[in-house]
C-alpha positions as CSV (number, residue, x, y, z in Angstrom):
1,X,214.5,223.9,33.7
2,X,211.2,224.2,35.6
3,X,209.9,227.4,36.5
4,X,213.1,229.3,35.0
5,X,214.0,231.7,32.4
6,X,217.1,231.1,30.6
7,X,218.9,234.4,29.6
8,X,222.3,233.0,28.1
9,X,225.5,231.4,28.7
10,X,228.6,232.9,31.1
11,X,231.5,231.5,29.9
12,X,229.6,228.9,28.1
13,X,227.7,227.7,30.9
14,X,223.7,228.1,30.6
15,X,222.7,231.0,33.0
16,X,218.8,231.0,34.3
17,X,216.9,233.6,36.6
18,X,214.4,232.3,38.6
19,X,211.2,234.7,38.8
20,X,211.5,235.1,42.6
21,X,214.9,236.7,41.9
22,X,213.2,239.9,39.7
23,X,211.2,240.4,42.9
24,X,213.9,240.2,45.0
25,X,215.7,242.6,42.5
26,X,212.7,245.3,43.0
27,X,212.7,245.0,46.7
28,X,216.6,245.7,46.8
29,X,216.7,248.3,44.2
30,X,213.3,250.3,46.2
31,X,214.7,249.7,49.4
32,X,218.3,251.1,49.2
33,X,217.3,253.6,46.8
34,X,215.3,254.9,49.8
35,X,218.4,254.6,51.8
36,X,220.3,256.5,49.7
37,X,217.5,259.5,49.6
38,X,217.7,259.4,53.6
39,X,221.2,259.5,54.0
40,X,222.5,261.8,50.7
41,X,219.1,264.1,50.2
42,X,220.9,265.9,47.4
43,X,220.9,262.6,45.1
44,X,216.8,263.1,44.5
45,X,214.9,260.2,44.1
46,X,215.7,259.6,40.3
47,X,219.4,259.1,40.9
48,X,218.6,257.6,43.6
49,X,217.1,254.8,42.4
50,X,219.4,254.1,39.5
51,X,222.2,253.7,41.9
52,X,220.0,251.3,43.6
53,X,219.4,249.6,40.6
54,X,223.4,249.4,40.2
55,X,223.7,248.4,43.6
56,X,221.4,245.5,43.2
57,X,222.9,244.3,40.0
58,X,226.1,244.4,41.3
59,X,225.1,242.5,44.7
60,X,223.6,239.7,42.5
61,X,227.1,239.8,40.4
62,X,228.5,238.9,43.4
63,X,226.2,235.7,43.7
64,X,227.1,234.8,40.3
65,X,230.6,235.4,40.6
66,X,230.6,232.9,43.7
67,X,228.6,230.3,41.8
68,X,231.7,231.0,39.3
69,X,233.9,230.1,41.7
70,X,232.5,226.5,42.1
71,X,232.2,226.0,38.5
72,X,235.8,227.2,37.4
73,X,237.2,224.5,39.9
74,X,234.3,221.9,38.9
75,X,235.6,222.4,35.1
76,X,238.8,221.6,35.9
77,X,238.4,218.6,37.5
78,X,236.1,217.5,34.3
79,X,233.4,218.2,35.8
80,X,230.5,219.7,33.5
81,X,228.6,222.4,34.9
82,X,224.8,222.2,33.5
83,X,223.6,225.3,34.5
84,X,223.6,228.6,36.9
85,X,220.3,229.7,38.2
86,X,220.0,232.9,40.4
87,X,216.8,232.5,42.8
88,X,215.3,234.0,45.9
89,X,218.3,232.6,48.2
90,X,220.9,233.3,46.2
91,X,222.5,231.0,43.3
92,X,223.2,227.9,42.6
93,X,225.7,225.8,40.1
94,X,224.3,222.6,39.1
95,X,227.4,219.8,38.2
96,X,227.0,217.1,36.5
97,X,228.3,214.8,38.8
98,X,230.3,214.6,42.2
99,X,234.1,214.7,42.6
100,X,236.0,211.9,42.3
101,X,237.9,212.6,45.6
102,X,237.3,214.3,49.1
103,X,240.4,216.6,48.4
104,X,238.7,217.5,44.8
105,X,235.2,217.7,46.7
106,X,236.7,219.9,49.2
107,X,238.1,222.6,46.5
108,X,234.6,223.0,44.6
109,X,233.0,223.8,47.7
110,X,235.3,226.3,49.5
111,X,236.0,228.1,45.6
112,X,232.8,230.0,46.4
113,X,233.2,231.6,49.8
114,X,236.9,232.4,48.6
115,X,235.6,234.4,45.8
116,X,233.3,236.4,47.8
117,X,236.1,237.0,50.4
118,X,238.2,238.0,47.7
119,X,235.9,240.7,46.5
120,X,235.4,241.8,50.0
121,X,238.9,242.4,49.8
122,X,238.5,244.5,46.7
123,X,235.5,246.3,47.7
124,X,237.0,247.3,51.0
125,X,240.4,248.1,49.2
126,X,239.0,250.5,46.9
127,X,236.6,252.1,49.4
128,X,239.8,252.8,52.0
129,X,242.4,253.3,49.5
130,X,240.9,255.8,47.3
131,X,239.2,257.8,50.1
132,X,235.9,257.9,48.1
133,X,233.2,259.8,50.2
134,X,229.5,260.2,49.5
135,X,226.9,257.6,47.9
136,X,229.8,255.7,46.2
137,X,231.6,255.2,49.8
138,X,228.4,253.9,50.8
139,X,227.9,251.5,48.3
140,X,231.4,250.2,48.3
141,X,230.4,249.8,52.0
142,X,227.3,247.4,51.1
143,X,229.3,245.5,48.5
144,X,232.0,244.6,50.8
145,X,229.9,243.7,54.0
146,X,227.4,241.8,51.5
147,X,230.3,239.8,50.2
148,X,231.5,238.9,53.4
149,X,228.4,237.9,55.0
150,X,227.6,235.6,51.8
151,X,231.1,233.8,52.3
152,X,230.6,233.6,56.0
153,X,226.7,232.4,55.7
154,X,227.8,230.1,53.3
155,X,230.5,228.5,55.5
156,X,228.2,227.7,58.0
157,X,228.9,223.9,58.2
158,X,225.5,222.2,57.0
159,X,224.0,220.9,53.7
160,X,223.0,222.7,51.0
161,X,225.4,225.1,52.1
162,X,229.2,225.3,51.1
163,X,230.2,224.7,54.5
164,X,228.3,221.6,54.5
165,X,229.7,220.3,51.3
166,X,233.0,221.1,52.9
167,X,232.2,219.3,55.8
168,X,230.9,216.3,54.0
169,X,234.4,216.6,52.1
170,X,236.1,215.9,55.4
171,X,233.8,213.2,56.7
172,X,234.6,211.5,53.3
173,X,238.5,211.9,53.6
174,X,237.9,210.2,57.5
175,X,235.6,207.4,56.8
176,X,236.4,206.9,53.1
177,X,232.4,207.0,52.5
178,X,231.2,210.1,50.3
179,X,227.4,208.8,51.8
180,X,228.3,209.2,55.6
181,X,229.8,212.7,54.9
182,X,226.4,213.6,53.4
183,X,224.4,212.0,55.6
184,X,226.3,214.0,58.2
185,X,226.7,217.3,56.9
186,X,222.8,217.2,56.3
187,X,222.1,216.3,60.0
188,X,223.9,219.4,61.0
189,X,222.4,221.3,58.1
190,X,219.0,220.4,59.7
191,X,220.4,221.8,63.3
192,X,220.6,224.9,61.8
193,X,218.1,225.0,60.1
194,X,215.7,224.4,63.3
195,X,217.9,227.2,64.9
196,X,217.0,229.6,62.1
197,X,213.2,228.6,62.7
198,X,213.8,229.3,66.5
199,X,215.0,232.9,65.8
200,X,212.3,233.7,63.6
201,X,209.9,232.2,65.6
202,X,210.7,233.5,69.0
203,X,210.4,237.7,68.3
204,X,207.1,236.9,66.6
205,X,205.6,235.0,69.5
206,X,207.0,237.0,72.4
207,X,207.0,240.5,70.5
208,X,204.8,240.2,67.8
209,X,208.0,241.3,65.7
210,X,208.2,240.3,62.2
211,X,212.1,241.4,61.7
212,X,213.5,238.1,61.9
213,X,211.0,236.5,59.5
214,X,213.6,236.0,56.6
215,X,215.2,233.5,59.2
216,X,212.2,231.3,59.3
217,X,212.2,231.2,55.5
218,X,216.4,230.2,55.4
219,X,215.3,227.8,58.3
220,X,212.6,226.0,56.0
221,X,214.9,226.2,53.2
222,X,217.6,224.7,55.3
223,X,215.5,221.9,56.7
224,X,213.9,220.9,53.4
225,X,217.2,220.7,51.3
226,X,219.5,219.3,53.8
227,X,216.9,216.9,54.2
228,X,216.6,215.7,50.8
229,X,220.5,215.2,50.3
230,X,220.5,212.8,53.0
231,X,217.8,210.9,52.0
232,X,219.2,211.1,48.4
233,X,222.7,209.9,49.4
234,X,221.1,207.1,51.6
235,X,219.7,205.9,48.0
236,X,222.9,206.3,46.5
237,X,224.3,203.9,49.3
238,X,222.3,201.4,48.5
239,X,222.9,201.5,44.9
240,X,226.7,201.5,45.5
241,X,228.4,198.7,43.6
242,X,225.1,197.6,41.3
243,X,224.9,197.9,37.7
244,X,222.5,197.7,34.8
245,X,222.8,194.2,34.7
246,X,221.8,193.9,38.2
247,X,218.2,195.6,37.7
248,X,217.1,193.6,34.5
249,X,213.7,192.4,34.5
250,X,213.3,188.8,34.6
251,X,211.8,187.1,31.7
252,X,212.3,190.0,29.8
253,X,210.0,190.7,26.6
254,X,212.6,189.3,23.8
255,X,211.7,187.6,20.8
256,X,214.0,186.0,17.9
257,X,213.9,187.4,14.6
258,X,213.3,184.5,12.5
259,X,209.8,184.1,14.3
260,X,207.1,184.4,11.8
261,X,204.3,187.1,13.0
262,X,201.7,184.4,13.4
263,X,203.8,182.6,15.6
264,X,205.0,185.7,17.5
265,X,200.8,186.7,18.2
266,X,200.4,183.0,18.8
267,X,203.1,182.0,21.3
268,X,204.5,185.4,22.7
269,X,201.5,187.8,22.9
270,X,200.0,185.4,25.0
271,X,202.6,184.8,27.4
272,X,203.6,188.7,27.8
273,X,200.3,190.1,28.1
274,X,201.3,193.1,29.7
275,X,204.0,194.1,27.3
276,X,203.7,196.3,24.2
277,X,207.0,196.7,23.2
278,X,209.6,193.4,22.3
279,X,213.1,193.3,22.2
280,X,214.2,191.3,18.8
281,X,217.4,189.2,18.7
282,X,219.2,187.0,16.1
283,X,220.2,183.4,16.7
284,X,223.5,184.5,18.6
285,X,221.5,186.7,21.0
286,X,222.5,190.2,19.5
287,X,219.9,192.9,19.8
288,X,218.9,193.9,16.2
289,X,215.5,196.0,16.8
290,X,212.1,196.5,18.6
291,X,208.4,195.5,17.6
292,X,205.4,197.1,19.3
293,X,202.1,195.3,19.2
294,X,200.8,198.2,17.1
295,X,203.2,197.3,14.4
296,X,201.0,194.4,13.7
297,X,198.3,196.1,12.4
298,X,200.2,196.8,9.3
299,X,200.4,193.8,8.1
300,X,197.0,191.8,6.9
301,X,196.6,188.8,9.1
302,X,196.3,186.6,5.8
303,X,200.1,187.2,5.5
304,X,201.3,186.5,9.2
305,X,202.5,183.2,8.6
306,X,204.5,184.4,5.5
307,X,205.9,187.5,7.4
308,X,209.2,187.2,9.6
309,X,209.7,189.5,12.5
310,X,212.9,191.0,11.2
311,X,211.1,192.2,8.3
312,X,208.7,194.5,10.7
313,X,211.0,195.3,13.4
314,X,212.5,198.5,13.8
315,X,215.8,199.5,14.4
316,X,217.5,200.0,17.7
317,X,218.8,203.7,18.7
318,X,221.7,203.6,20.4
319,X,220.5,206.2,23.2
320,X,218.1,203.3,24.2
321,X,220.5,201.0,25.1
322,X,222.9,200.6,28.0
323,X,226.2,198.6,28.7
324,X,225.4,195.6,31.1
325,X,228.5,197.0,33.4
326,X,227.5,200.7,33.9
327,X,227.1,201.3,37.0
328,X,223.2,201.6,38.0
329,X,223.5,205.3,39.5
330,X,224.8,206.4,36.0
331,X,221.5,204.6,34.4
332,X,219.2,206.4,36.8
333,X,220.7,209.7,35.8
334,X,220.4,208.7,32.1
335,X,216.5,207.6,32.7
336,X,216.1,211.0,34.0
337,X,218.0,213.4,31.8
338,X,216.3,211.8,28.8
339,X,212.9,211.4,30.3
340,X,212.8,207.4,29.4
341,X,211.0,204.8,30.7
342,X,213.0,201.8,29.9
343,X,216.3,200.7,28.4
344,X,217.8,197.8,26.8
345,X,220.5,196.0,29.0
346,X,223.6,194.9,26.3
347,X,227.4,193.4,27.0
348,X,230.2,194.6,25.2
349,X,229.9,192.0,22.3
350,X,226.2,193.1,21.6
351,X,224.3,190.4,23.3
352,X,221.4,191.2,24.8
353,X,221.0,190.6,28.8
354,X,217.5,191.9,29.1
355,X,215.3,195.3,29.4
356,X,215.6,197.3,32.5
357,X,212.5,199.6,33.8
358,X,212.2,202.5,36.3
359,X,209.9,200.0,38.3
360,X,212.3,197.5,38.6
361,X,215.3,199.9,40.1
362,X,212.6,201.0,42.2
363,X,211.8,197.4,43.3
364,X,215.2,196.5,43.6
365,X,215.8,199.7,45.8
366,X,213.2,198.6,48.3
367,X,213.9,195.1,48.6
368,X,217.6,196.3,49.6
369,X,217.0,198.8,52.0
370,X,214.5,196.4,53.8
371,X,217.1,194.2,53.8
372,X,220.0,196.7,54.6
373,X,218.3,199.4,56.4
374,X,220.1,202.5,57.0
């Protein structure tokens, strides 16, 4: 992942930390240790700093537990969790795919806030039930209040927060369309983003106070991510129902394995001047391999007439092919994950349909959005 540091695995889930997290950890440690010294002078600076660091780590552990709540419910639904990342605004569990039903999406979304509420109850119960006092009581009170705030904040009904995903699941259930749920929850998230920005700007403009500056950052975070979610949902909706075969390039660069190199050079290269990679098929149209223009250099020109394409072609890798009936959304995800620019599209019997490129998908999407604007 870009700009993140992998620190290990949590229950088999890759765990990353964004560099901004260390800044926040330091600020929380320094600020809270100072508060402890002011409240309990007998502690001393060294012990207060140690307790501040311990408290900060427990706070971030609560964020991790929140994300694990989402992750464990997703795993029970058969959804792979690609990673958990801590960053300046909290945590993020990256899921392989969406839930299949609105009910399943609801439970994945609400699991995180439920974990935070449980932690609030545990820390509050320990604090009140044991009758502890002094610095330990203050730390337990902070942990309880932060977990309560984490749960309530994430229940705000706007994407990208958990409450937005809950709202998305509800709209999905009502309309039967998951993308309408995303767009609606994204719009609500943008409204809350503007509210957060206004609450940060007004004190600054009217009183010159930076006390609500954090609201500005949260507002911009909500605006950007909610907008991205809405745009991505529109793209997904346009591609729904399409398969890999729908994005195959017309007149794909396909050559017969029985052509001689001379025939290939004289006939095919002139026809497909913009292509450097060609797909090779047998007489039945089944995909056998690929050939690049550079491969011709390995054969002396005097042997071109006696050499067939099948003698110099390269075998095709399974990772470079995709079934023709595979949903186009899954194909796009695969292209991004494997950083591929194209895939060979084949039918179940191995017969080649053609080549699928990123550029062809973009053109297809643009045409559909012009024909069916959202």
